[in-house]
C-alpha positions in Angstrom: 261.1 115.0 105.4 264.4 114.2 103.7 265.0 115.9 100.5 267.6 113.9 98.4 269.2 115.8 95.4 268.3 114.3 92.1 270.5 114.1 89.1 269.8 117.8 87.9 270.2 119.2 91.2 266.6 119.6 92.2 265.3 118.5 95.5 262.6 115.7 95.2 260.7 114.7 98.6 260.7 111.0 99.4 257.3 109.5 99.9 256.4 108.4 103.5 257.8 104.7 104.2 260.3 105.0 101.3 263.5 103.1 101.2 266.4 105.2 102.3 269.7 103.3 101.5 271.7 106.0 103.7 269.9 104.7 106.7 270.4 101.3 108.4 268.2 100.0 111.3 269.9 97.4 113.5 268.2 95.0 116.0 269.6 92.1 118.0 268.8 88.5 117.5 265.4 89.2 119.1 263.6 92.3 117.6 262.1 93.6 120.9 260.1 96.3 119.2 258.6 93.9 116.6 257.6 91.6 119.3 255.9 94.3 121.3 254.2 95.4 118.3 252.7 92.2 117.4 251.9 91.6 121.1 250.0 94.9 121.3 248.1 94.2 118.3 247.0 90.8 119.6 246.1 92.3 122.9 243.9 95.0 121.2 242.1 92.2 119.3 241.4 90.4 122.6 239.7 93.6 123.9 237.3 93.3 121.0 236.7 89.6 121.9 236.1 90.1 125.6 232.6 88.8 125.4 233.7 85.6 123.8 236.5 84.5 126.1 235.2 86.0 129.3 231.4 86.0 129.5 230.6 83.0 127.4 232.9 80.5 129.3 231.5 81.9 132.6 228.0 81.0 131.4 229.1 77.4 130.5 230.9 76.9 133.6 227.7 78.1 135.6 225.6 75.7 133.7 227.9 72.7 134.2 228.1 73.7 137.9 224.1 73.8 138.2 223.6 70.5 136.5 226.0 68.9 138.7 224.6 70.6 141.8 221.2 69.4 141.0 222.3 66.0 139.9 223.5 65.4 143.3 220.0 65.1 144.6 219.7 64.1 148.3 223.5 64.5 148.5 223.3 68.2 147.8 224.3 70.2 151.0 225.9 67.1 152.7 229.7 66.8 153.1 229.8 64.3 150.4 228.0 66.5 148.1 230.0 69.5 149.1 233.3 67.4 148.4 232.2 66.6 144.9 231.5 70.2 143.9 234.8 71.5 145.4 236.5 68.8 143.1 234.5 70.2 140.2 235.1 73.8 140.6 238.9 73.7 139.9 238.2 71.5 136.8 235.8 74.0 135.5 238.1 76.9 136.0 241.0 75.1 134.2 238.4 74.0 131.4 238.0 77.7 130.5 241.6 78.5 130.9 242.9 75.7 128.6 240.0 76.1 126.0 240.5 79.7 125.6 244.2 79.5 125.4 244.1 77.1 122.6 241.4 78.8 120.5 242.6 82.3 120.6 246.1 81.8 118.7 244.6 79.1 116.3 242.0 81.5 115.1 244.4 84.6 115.0 246.7 82.8 112.8 244.2 81.1 110.5 242.4 84.5 110.0 245.6 86.2 109.2 246.4 83.7 106.5 243.1 83.5 104.9 242.8 87.3 104.9 246.3 87.8 103.6 247.3 89.9 106.6 250.1 87.4 107.5 252.1 88.8 104.5 252.6 92.1 106.6 254.3 90.0 109.3 256.4 88.0 106.9 257.8 91.2 105.1 258.5 92.9 108.7 261.7 92.2 110.4 260.0 89.8 113.1 261.2 86.4 113.2 259.8 83.2 114.4 260.9 83.8 117.9 259.2 87.2 118.0 256.0 85.8 116.4 255.9 82.7 118.5 256.2 84.8 121.8 253.5 87.3 121.0 251.1 84.7 119.9 251.6 82.4 123.0 251.7 85.3 125.5 248.6 86.8 124.2 246.7 83.5 124.3 247.9 82.9 127.9 246.5 86.2 128.8 243.2 85.4 127.3 243.2 81.9 129.0 244.2 83.2 132.4 241.6 86.1 132.2 238.9 83.5 131.3 239.8 81.3 134.1 239.9 84.0 136.6 236.6 85.3 135.5 235.1 81.9 136.1 236.8 81.6 139.5 235.5 85.0 140.5 231.8 84.0 139.2 232.1 80.7 141.6 233.2 82.8 144.5 229.8 84.5 144.3 227.9 81.4 144.7 230.5 78.8 146.0 233.3 79.2 148.4 236.4 78.2 146.3 239.6 79.2 148.3 243.0 78.3 147.2 245.0 76.2 149.4 248.2 77.0 147.7 248.0 80.0 145.5 251.7 79.9 144.1 251.1 76.3 143.0 248.0 77.2 141.1 249.6 80.0 139.5 252.7 77.5 138.4 250.2 75.2 136.9 248.2 77.9 135.3 251.3 79.2 133.4 252.3 75.8 132.3 248.8 74.7 131.3 248.1 77.8 129.4 251.5 78.1 127.5 251.1 74.4 126.7 247.6 74.9 125.1 248.6 78.3 123.5 251.5 76.4 121.6 249.0 73.8 120.7 246.9 76.5 119.2 249.8 78.0 117.2 250.4 74.7 115.7 246.7 74.3 114.9 246.6 77.6 113.2 249.7 76.7 111.1 248.3 73.4 110.2 244.8 74.6 109.3 244.3 75.9 105.8 240.5 76.7 106.1 238.1 76.9 108.9 237.0 73.3 108.6 240.3 72.3 109.6 240.2 74.3 112.6 236.8 73.2 113.7 237.8 69.4 113.0 240.7 70.1 115.4 238.7 71.7 118.1 235.9 69.1 117.8 237.9 65.8 117.4 241.2 66.5 118.9 241.0 69.1 121.8 237.6 68.5 123.0 238.2 64.6 123.7 241.5 65.4 125.1 240.1 67.9 127.6 237.4 65.9 128.8 239.3 62.6 128.9 241.7 64.4 131.6 240.1 63.7 134.8 238.1 66.9 134.5 234.9 65.7 136.0 236.0 62.4 138.0 238.9 61.2 140.0 241.3 59.1 138.1 241.7 56.7 140.9 238.2 55.4 140.5 238.5 54.7 136.7 239.1 51.2 135.3 242.6 50.5 134.4 242.7 51.0 130.8 240.9 54.2 131.0 243.0 55.3 133.7 246.2 54.8 131.7 244.8 56.7 128.8 244.0 59.6 131.1 247.3 59.6 132.6 248.9 59.5 129.0 247.2 62.8 128.3 249.4 65.9 129.2 246.3 68.0 129.8 245.5 65.7 132.7 248.6 66.9 134.5 247.7 70.6 134.0 244.1 70.0 135.5 245.4 67.8 138.3 247.9 70.4 139.2 245.5 73.2 139.4 243.3 71.0 141.4 246.1 70.1 144.0 246.7 73.8 144.4 243.0 74.5 145.0 242.2 71.6 147.4 245.8 71.2 149.1 245.6 67.4 148.4 248.0 65.3 146.5 251.1 67.4 146.8 253.4 64.3 146.4 251.9 64.2 142.4 252.7 68.0 141.7 256.5 67.5 141.1 255.5 64.7 138.2 253.1 67.0 136.8 255.5 70.0 136.6 258.2 67.6 134.9 255.7 66.3 132.4 254.1 70.0 131.5 257.8 71.5 131.3 258.9 68.5 128.9 255.7 68.9 126.6 256.1 72.7 126.7 259.8 72.6 125.6 258.9 70.1 122.9 255.9 72.0 121.5 257.8 75.4 121.6 260.7 73.8 119.5 258.3 72.3 117.0 256.3 75.5 116.6 259.3 77.6 116.5 260.8 75.4 113.8 257.6 75.6 111.6 257.3 79.3 112.0 261.0 79.8 111.1 260.4 77.8 107.8 257.3 79.6 107.0 255.1 76.3 107.1 251.8 77.0 105.3 252.4 80.8 105.6 253.9 81.8 102.2 251.2 80.2 100.1 
């Protein structure tokens, strides 16, 4: 413990955490230690929510799969029925991946704002880049873990091999990062839990379900097909499905370009809002 000398010559111990003007701390443009600390906190929080983003999505996906399997009726067990189920499995895996990726950071940021914990981050030498990277990466980890749990669960009852694992991984990363950044923006914009609930119910749920999740886009009416193809989530789901089934590789390049462009735009917007402290200081 430092013992600075006071005005009369006696040594007075400084309390823990006291400001010491004779010591200066330097870090680069990106505070790696601050980023790792915030990321570690978010990962520890995920460990406490494992039942939420691992078990619950798996049960939901199993229910969807069971309903569709029994809904096939006489086609169940036929090549046509198996083709429908094979089309469905990648969509359910991606559904879990995208849903958890957007929910985790939005909940974390809004909770920190409402409980006042966000003040600790604002006072610490942690900038917008560190905060954005920590929230996005932790949300991606939750989304990937959730999707992987659903896929492993399907392997127990249904053979769902990957035709192109590298392509699946690419779209998993692009899709989860896109939805994680959406989640950061939602957490910043929301002021109370009603706002977050409304965003999930009236924005993200329709976007996810209007993305070719359960039906091929080619069989949709023209107007509906155009709406679905204007949805960036469609390209994430379609890309994962291409990697699983090994069909439609000619569409993969367009999907990658769309997702990269959307990711860049969302990250720029989220970074700017975090830098300005949008709805964080009040």
